[in-house]
C-alpha positions in Angstrom: 11.4 11.0 -51.4 9.1 9.9 -48.4 8.7 12.2 -45.3 11.1 10.4 -43.0 13.6 10.1 -46.4 13.5 13.7 -46.1 14.1 14.0 -42.8 16.9 11.2 -42.6 18.8 13.7 -45.5 18.2 16.4 -43.7 19.2 15.4 -40.0 22.1 13.8 -41.9 22.9 17.4 -42.8 22.8 19.1 -39.8 24.6 16.4 -37.5 27.3 14.6 -39.4 29.5 17.3 -39.2 29.5 17.6 -35.4 29.8 13.9 -35.5 32.5 13.2 -37.6 34.4 16.1 -35.5 33.2 15.1 -32.0 34.6 11.2 -33.4 37.6 12.3 -34.6 38.7 13.9 -31.2 38.3 10.2 -29.9 40.1 9.1 -32.4 43.1 11.4 -31.9 42.4 13.0 -35.0 41.6 9.5 -37.8 39.7 11.5 -39.8 38.9 9.1 -42.2 37.7 6.6 -39.8 35.8 8.7 -38.2 34.1 9.3 -41.0 33.4 5.6 -41.7 32.1 4.9 -38.3 29.7 7.8 -38.2 28.6 6.5 -41.8 28.5 3.1 -40.3 25.9 4.5 -37.2 23.8 6.1 -40.4 23.3 2.8 -41.7 21.7 1.7 -38.9 19.7 4.7 -38.5 18.4 4.4 -41.8 17.5 0.6 -41.9 15.8 1.0 -38.1 13.8 4.6 -38.0 11.6 3.9 -40.9 10.4 0.8 -38.9 10.9 1.5 -35.6 10.3 5.3 -35.4 12.5 8.3 -35.4 13.9 8.7 -31.3 12.4 11.3 -29.4 16.0 13.3 -29.8 17.7 11.8 -32.5 21.0 13.8 -32.7 21.4 12.4 -28.8 21.0 9.1 -30.6 23.2 9.0 -33.5 26.1 10.6 -30.9 25.9 8.2 -28.0 25.7 5.6 -30.9 29.2 7.5 -32.7 30.5 7.4 -29.5 30.0 4.1 -28.4 31.4 2.9 -31.7 34.3 4.9 -31.4 35.1 3.6 -28.3 35.0 0.0 -29.5 37.7 0.7 -32.2 40.0 2.3 -29.0 39.6 -1.0 -26.8 40.1 -2.6 -29.8 43.5 -1.0 -30.5 44.0 -1.3 -26.8 43.8 -5.0 -27.0 46.0 -5.2 -29.8 48.4 -2.9 -28.1 48.7 -5.4 -25.0 49.5 -8.2 -27.5 52.3 -5.7 -29.5 53.7 -3.7 -27.1 56.2 -2.4 -30.1 52.7 0.0 -30.7 52.4 1.8 -27.5 54.4 4.4 -28.9 51.8 5.1 -31.9 48.9 4.2 -29.9 49.8 6.4 -26.9 52.1 9.2 -28.3 53.8 11.6 -25.4 51.7 14.5 -24.5 53.5 17.4 -26.5 55.1 20.4 -25.0 52.9 23.1 -24.2 53.7 25.7 -25.9 55.0 29.4 -24.8 51.9 31.8 -23.6 53.8 33.9 -26.1 53.1 31.4 -29.2 49.8 30.1 -28.2 46.5 30.1 -29.7 44.8 31.3 -27.2 44.4 27.7 -25.6 41.7 25.6 -26.6 39.6 27.0 -29.9 36.6 25.7 -27.6 34.8 24.0 -30.6 35.0 20.6 -31.9 34.0 21.2 -35.8 36.2 24.6 -35.7 39.2 22.5 -34.1 39.1 19.8 -36.9 38.7 22.5 -39.3 42.2 23.4 -38.6 43.3 19.8 -38.3 41.9 19.1 -42.2 43.6 22.4 -43.3 46.9 21.1 -42.4 49.4 22.5 -44.7 50.3 19.2 -45.6 47.7 19.6 -48.0 47.3 21.5 -50.9 45.3 24.8 -50.1 42.2 23.3 -52.6 42.2 19.9 -50.8 42.0 21.4 -47.9 39.3 23.4 -48.5 37.5 20.6 -50.3 38.1 17.9 -47.7 36.7 20.6 -44.9 33.6 21.7 -46.6 32.8 17.6 -47.3 33.4 16.7 -43.8 32.2 19.6 -41.5 30.4 22.3 -43.7 27.6 19.5 -44.8 28.2 19.5 -48.5 28.1 17.2 -51.5 30.9 16.7 -53.4 28.6 18.0 -56.1 27.7 21.2 -53.9 31.4 21.7 -53.6 32.3 21.3 -57.7 29.8 24.1 -58.1 31.6 26.1 -56.0 34.8 25.7 -57.1 33.4 25.5 -60.9 35.3 22.0 -61.5 34.0 18.8 -62.2 32.5 16.5 -59.6 34.8 13.9 -60.0 37.7 16.2 -59.3 36.7 17.1 -56.1 36.0 13.2 -55.5 39.6 12.5 -56.3 41.1 15.7 -54.0 38.6 14.5 -51.0 40.1 10.9 -51.1 43.9 12.0 -51.3 43.6 14.6 -48.8 42.0 11.9 -46.3 44.8 9.5 -47.2 47.6 12.2 -46.8 46.4 12.9 -42.9 46.6 9.3 -42.2 49.6 8.5 -43.6 51.2 11.8 -41.5 49.4 10.9 -38.1 47.9 14.5 -37.9 47.4 15.1 -34.4 44.0 16.5 -33.6 45.3 20.1 -32.0 44.8 23.8 -32.7 48.1 25.0 -34.3 50.8 26.8 -32.5 50.3 31.1 -33.7 53.3 30.8 -35.4 52.2 28.0 -37.2 48.2 30.1 -37.6 48.7 32.2 -41.0 49.6 28.6 -43.1 45.7 27.4 -42.0 43.8 30.1 -41.1 43.1 31.1 -45.0 41.6 27.7 -45.9 39.8 27.8 -42.3 37.7 31.0 -43.5 37.4 30.6 -47.1 35.5 27.3 -45.8 33.3 29.5 -44.1 32.7 31.5 -46.5 31.5 28.6 -48.5 29.8 27.1 -46.1 27.5 30.4 -45.6 27.5 31.0 -49.2 25.6 27.3 -50.3 23.0 28.6 -47.3 22.6 31.8 -48.4 21.9 31.0 -52.0 21.2 26.7 -52.0 23.0 25.4 -55.2 20.7 22.2 -55.2 17.1 21.3 -53.7 13.7 22.6 -53.1 14.6 25.7 -50.8 15.8 28.6 -52.0 18.2 28.9 -48.5 19.1 26.7 -46.2 19.4 29.0 -42.9 21.5 26.4 -40.7 24.1 26.6 -42.8 24.3 30.6 -42.6 24.0 30.4 -38.7 26.3 27.7 -38.2 28.9 29.8 -40.5 28.2 32.5 -38.4 28.6 30.8 -35.0 32.1 29.3 -36.1 33.4 32.9 -37.3 32.2 35.1 -34.1 34.4 32.0 -31.9 37.2 33.0 -34.2 37.0 36.8 -33.8 36.3 36.9 -30.1 39.4 34.2 -30.1 41.8 35.8 -32.5 40.9 39.5 -31.9 43.8 40.6 -34.3 43.1 39.3 -37.7 41.0 41.9 -40.2 40.3 38.6 -42.6 38.4 37.1 -39.8 36.4 40.4 -38.6 35.6 41.1 -42.7 34.6 37.9 -43.2 31.9 37.9 -39.9 31.0 41.6 -41.2 30.1 40.2 -44.5 28.1 37.6 -43.1 26.0 39.6 -40.6 25.7 42.3 -43.2 24.3 39.4 -45.7 22.3 37.4 -43.0 20.7 40.2 -41.8 18.6 40.6 -45.0 17.3 37.0 -44.3 13.9 37.0 -43.6 13.5 39.4 -46.6 14.2 37.0 -49.1 11.9 34.8 -49.8 7.4 35.3 -49.5 5.3 33.4 -47.3 5.6 30.3 -49.9 9.4 30.7 -49.8 9.8 31.8 -53.0 12.8 34.2 -54.1 12.0 37.7 -53.4 15.0 39.7 -55.3 16.6 42.8 -53.9 15.0 45.5 -55.3 11.6 43.9 -54.3 12.4 43.3 -50.7 10.6 45.0 -47.8 13.6 46.5 -46.6 11.4 47.0 -43.1 12.2 43.5 -42.4 15.9 43.7 -42.6 17.3 42.7 -39.1 18.8 46.3 -37.8 20.9 44.9 -35.0 22.5 42.4 -37.5 23.4 45.1 -39.8 24.7 47.3 -36.7 26.7 44.3 -35.8 28.3 43.8 -39.2 29.2 47.3 -39.7 31.0 47.6 -35.8 33.0 43.7 -37.5 33.7 46.3 -40.5 34.9 49.4 -38.4 36.7 47.1 -36.5 38.8 45.4 -39.6 39.2 48.9 -41.1 41.1 49.8 -37.8 43.2 46.4 -38.2 44.4 48.0 -41.8 42.4 45.1 -43.7 40.7 48.1 -46.0 42.5 45.6 -49.2 41.8 42.4 -47.5 38.8 40.4 -50.1 36.4 40.0 -47.4 36.8 43.1 -45.8 36.1 44.6 -49.7 33.2 42.3 -49.8 31.9 43.3 -46.4 32.1 46.8 -48.0 29.9 46.3 -50.9 27.2 44.5 -48.6 27.2 47.7 -46.4 26.6 49.9 -49.5 22.7 47.6 -50.1 22.4 47.3 -45.8 22.7 51.5 -45.5 20.6 52.0 -48.4 17.2 52.4 -46.9 15.3 52.4 -50.4 16.6 50.4 -53.9 16.6 54.3 -55.1 19.7 55.1 -52.2 21.5 52.2 -53.2 25.3 53.5 -54.2 26.0 51.8 -56.8 28.6 53.6 -58.2 30.6 53.1 -54.9 29.5 49.2 -55.5 31.2 49.2 -58.7 34.6 50.9 -57.4 34.9 48.5 -54.5 34.8 45.3 -57.2 36.8 46.8 -59.2 39.3 46.8 -56.2 38.4 43.4 -55.4 39.3 42.1 -58.6 42.5 43.7 -58.7 43.1 41.6 -55.4 41.6 38.6 -55.9 41.1 37.6 -60.0 37.8 35.6 -60.0 35.6 35.2 -63.3 32.9 35.3 -60.6 34.0 38.5 -59.2 34.2 39.8 -62.9 30.7 39.1 -63.4 29.8 40.1 -60.4 31.0 43.7 -61.2 28.9 43.4 -64.2 26.3 43.8 -62.3 27.3 46.9 -60.7 28.4 48.6 -63.9 24.8 47.8 -65.1 23.1 49.8 -63.0 26.0 52.6 -62.2 26.6 53.5 -65.7 24.1 51.4 -67.8 24.0 48.3 -70.3 26.4 49.5 -72.6 29.1 49.9 -70.3 28.0 46.5 -69.1 28.2 44.7 -72.6 31.6 45.4 -73.0 33.0 43.9 -69.7 30.3 41.0 -69.8 31.0 39.8 -73.3 34.5 38.1 -72.7 33.1 36.7 -69.9 30.9 34.8 -72.5 33.4 32.6 -73.8 34.9 32.0 -70.2 35.3 28.4 -69.7 34.6 28.0 -65.8 31.6 30.0 -66.7 29.7 27.9 -69.0 27.5 26.1 -66.7 27.3 28.8 -64.4 23.8 29.9 -64.2 24.3 33.2 -62.8 26.5 34.1 -66.2 23.2 33.8 -68.4 21.3 35.6 -65.9 23.4 38.5 -66.4 23.3 38.3 -69.8 19.4 38.2 -69.8 19.4 41.3 -67.6 22.0 43.2 -69.6 20.0 42.0 -73.1 16.6 43.2 -71.1 18.2 46.9 -70.7 19.3 46.9 -74.2 15.7 46.1 -75.3 16.9 42.2 -76.5 13.8 41.3 -75.3 13.7 37.6 -77.8 17.4 37.3 -76.6 17.0 38.1 -73.0 14.3 35.1 -72.9 16.7 32.9 -74.5 19.4 33.6 -71.8 16.9 33.2 -68.7 15.9 29.9 -69.7 19.2 28.4 -70.0 20.1 29.4 -67.0 17.5 27.7 -65.7 18.2 24.8 -67.5 21.5 24.8 -65.9 20.6 25.9 -62.3 20.0 22.9 -59.5 17.8 24.6 -57.2 14.3 24.2 -57.9 13.3 27.8 -56.4 15.8 29.7 -58.6 14.5 27.9 -62.0 11.1 28.4 -61.3 11.9 32.2 -60.8 14.1 32.3 -64.0 11.5 30.2 -66.4 9.2 32.8 -64.8 11.5 35.6 -66.0 11.5 34.1 -69.2 7.8 33.6 -70.3 6.9 36.6 -68.7 7.2 40.2 -70.2 10.3 40.6 -68.9 11.2 43.8 -67.5 14.8 45.0 -65.9 15.4 44.4 -62.2 17.9 43.6 -59.6 20.3 40.7 -60.9 19.2 38.3 -57.8 20.4 35.3 -58.7 24.1 36.8 -59.7 24.9 39.4 -57.1 22.8 37.4 -54.9 25.7 35.2 -54.2 27.9 36.7 -51.9 30.8 35.3 -54.2 
């Protein structure tokens, strides 16, 4: 891949979500048409920029070109409307009645991306389709990355996205934020999308970079807006606390060459103490709203245990294991069960961890999930079965799509394997 191609790919990930969001707003919520127009603009850029050079402000160029395309579509619709008066109500629907203050969602959400997330998370769509569509359009994630997050085949996710766009178009879903009474039906999906976007930024599934900081920053920005606009929801504060606490370690998670640095080897003086304080404050706010059993709040509690430990040996692994046990009861998941094994390994030793890990080795959804084999390698290592541990690390390396992670795992497989923190599994937010 050439330098220009790499820059264009990076720019697409950064700019396309906002372009689609603003284009969809101009088109009255037609997400499918907005995506088509943005892709048309990108095709022009891909053809012209390698020859003519990239503009000084490529984001502004793309936004202007996209807006012009959307205006052309609206003008074309207007011409058709002039010829066919019967289309008038479809193209120019009456303005909706403003909701009562008691039911309004604090006016406008104030952000095009967040607004479109609520649109894409419409209750007309199944929950899994809402999340897949929003991740694809607005999270900047590929279908492959979304499939990995769901532990599902890529064609399954692709079909969900196509069906979701078709459903929204058929029902002519308006580009608006739901009233307060309709909020619970959408908020959960919006939070999960933000969570998964952060997850992908914190530990990239594919590519040459260990992290994708821009995704983490965007997820944090959206969560902060939600926390300001809807301060009475414990789950929002819990998610924000989780991301603030995880992001506080970002500067210490890679070395000068970009290679991963696992939790126990990190220089904790590089952790952002101001961000930790913000995360702990958000966690306290979630607790004050009686959110102790909320999945995001429980995960934030786990992150807080790490954040409070000034040295690796100060980590409250027993407390972390207890929180994972509660989390698994509230939100059963093989990935959560796997992370619980890591905590039990550190709190109670390899024999206790092996007893919990063994059933997961036959879990179909985890067979192509690299962290399963990382955890297997760590447990085997602590049991003194180093040859088997090396084989597990080698297999894990063959499953990961992240080049930095692959090199790390091959290093663990080829060198003298020593018990360390299970960074590749526990490092994931999920």
